[in-house]
N, C-alpha and C positions, 0 to 999 in steps of 0.2 A: 872762642874763649881762650885768651891765652893762659899757657899753666904757668904756674907758682914759680917764681923763682926760688932756688935751692938755698938761698942766702936769707932770704926773708922768713921771719919767724911769726907765728901767729901770734896777734895781742894776747890772747888767752888761750893758754896754755893746760890750763887743770881743770877741771872736769867742777861744774856746780856743786856743792855740797846741797846732799838731798833735805828739806826741810822737814824738821820734827813736828811730827803733827800731833802725837801723844807724849803725855808726859806725867807726874808724880800722882794730879788727881782724879786723871783719868784710873790709874794705878790703884789706887785708894777705892773708887767704887768700885772695882772691879773685884778687887780684894772682898771689901765687904759681902758683895752680890756670891761669891763663891761660898763663904761661910755662912749664908742663911740654909734652914731646913730645906728649901725647895728650888729650885730652878725653874720651875714652871711659870712660865710666862702671867698667866690669865692671874688677873687680882694681884701679881707681883708687888712692890714696891717700886721697881723699877719702870714698869709698867703703867704706874697710876702717877708717878711723876711727868711723866713723857706726854700723855696726855693731859694733863692737867696744864701742865706748859706751851704744849699746842694749841689749847683752849683757849688760850689766855693771848693769841696773835690771831687765831681762825675759830671766830665763835660757831661750832659746829657741833651737834648736839649727840650724833652717834658718829664714835671712830672707832676706827679698828685698825690694831697694827699689823703689821703682815711680817713674811720674809725678805720682802724686796718691794721696790716700785713697780715693779713689773708685776707681781701677784695681788698689789692694790688695785692696779687696771685690769687684770684676770676679775678678781672679786667684785669690781661696780660692772663689770658685763653680766657676770654670771647673777649679781644681782637684778639684771633689767629680764631675765629668761627669752634669750634669744633663742626661735625657733633656727632650726635646720637652713641655711641659705638670706637669713636677714642679713639687712647690710648695715653698716657703720661707718660714717662719711671720717674720713682723717688725712691728715696731710702726708705729703707724698717724703717730707725730710723729715724724720724721727728717728726715736733709738726703736730697737723691733719691739720693745717691749710693750708699746702702744698697739701694735699690732697682733702679738702674738695670743692674747687672751681673747681675741676677736675669732680665730683661727680654732683655737681648743673648743669654745663654745658651738663649732661648725657653722660659724657667722662667715661675713663676706666685707672683707676692707675695702672701702672702696674710697679712691685717691683724688681728694680734691684739689683745683689747683692753687699755689701761694700767690699773695702780693708780693711782687717782687722789690719792694722796698724793707718787708719785715722779716719774708720767710716764712710767717706764717698765713693758716688757712685764710683763702679772698672768698669773705661772704656770697659776693655775686656767684662764683664759682661753686660755692657750695649748695646754693639754690640750686643751678644748673642740672647738679649731680643726684637729687633729691627723687627718688623715685618707693611705686610703689612696698617697695619692701626695705627702705629704708625704717630703721627704729631706732637711731640716737645718731650724735654728733660729738664726735674727738676732737676739740679743738688742744692744741700744746702749744704752751708757752714756749717758745723753744728761746734757747739760750738768757732767760730773763727775759725776754721782752714778749710783753702780754699779748694777747689776739685782742681783737675789739671783738670783747664779749659785747657789748651791746647790739652789733648786727650781729652776731651770731644766735643771743637767746630771743632776739625778735623772729628772726627764719624759723628757730625751734617752737615757740607759742605756734605759728603761723601754722604749723604744720603738725602736732601736740609731739614731737620728739624731746625727748629727755637727752641733758648735755653733760657728758663727761670731761671735767676738764683736769687735763695731762700737767700739775704742776710739778713735774719731777725737777727739773732747771728752773725754778720760779722762787724760792723760796723769800719771801719780804718783797716780791714782784708786787706792783698795785696796776689796778685797772681805774682809771681814775678816780684816783683817791682811797678802794678800795680792796682790798689784799685779793691776788687772785685766789679762785678754788671756792667763792661765796657767791658768783654771779649765776653758773650752772648747779644739774643736780646733784651731781656727786664729785668729790675732788679726790685726783689721786697726789701724795707726793712721796718722794723716793730718800732715803735715808743712807745710799749705796756711799762707799769710801770716796767719790769722786764730786760728791755734792757738796753744797756749800754748810748743811749740818749731815753730821755722818754720826753712826754709830757701828760703822764696817760695812755693814748691808741690813736693809730693814725699810718698812714704807710703812705709809699710812695710810686709808680709804676711808672719807668722812662723808657726812651729809646731813640735810636739815629736813630731809624728806618722812616723813612717818611711815612711811610703806616700805621705803627701801631701807630704813636706819635698822629697825632692830632684826633683819635677815642676815646683815653682811658675816657675820662668826660666821653663819650657817653654811658660807660658802668657803669661808677662810682656816676653821679649824672647827670641825665637826659641833658648831653651835653650843660652845662653850658658855656664853653667855644667857642661857636660858638653865 
């Protein structure tokens, strides 16, 4: 590589301006919140508004807000009541948040191979990874690119396995016309500062399963919805 000539100046010699994500609208809402009698989230107007708007796009009956997308995945894993050594199949390219909840519940993440064109779980390798200890599948919709949910849910049904969809990077993404998060048994979303929709940090875990749904808050925050 040739050294840059000392007489040549870069085309851009100023730092790019940082985008301003928050403004007066957010400041007004924050001020109104601080002026409330209580900041406790449960049954708070902000929580109610969040879940109401969420369900307009994702019709999932049981929804629980969490402190992060990683916490949402942890709640989903805990709701499955894994035993020590139980396995959950996940992709090898994802955020650590997809794996931490499995480890905390003394489970074993099993990394299935990826489709070379999408970098999402390869259904054929998922099938090869299933053992007698497999208890769940966790497809991750990487970078807004939906997984092949038709193939993955078919495999899950064959083996009686629940499916946790990691939708942290896939707000608004659709699989065959349906929003991601509706094909599996549990859906987890992130509201981290770097996601499409953000409140600084936070997450949502949701399901339509009548057995899993009522107990989500048991794992998230001392069963406050009972």
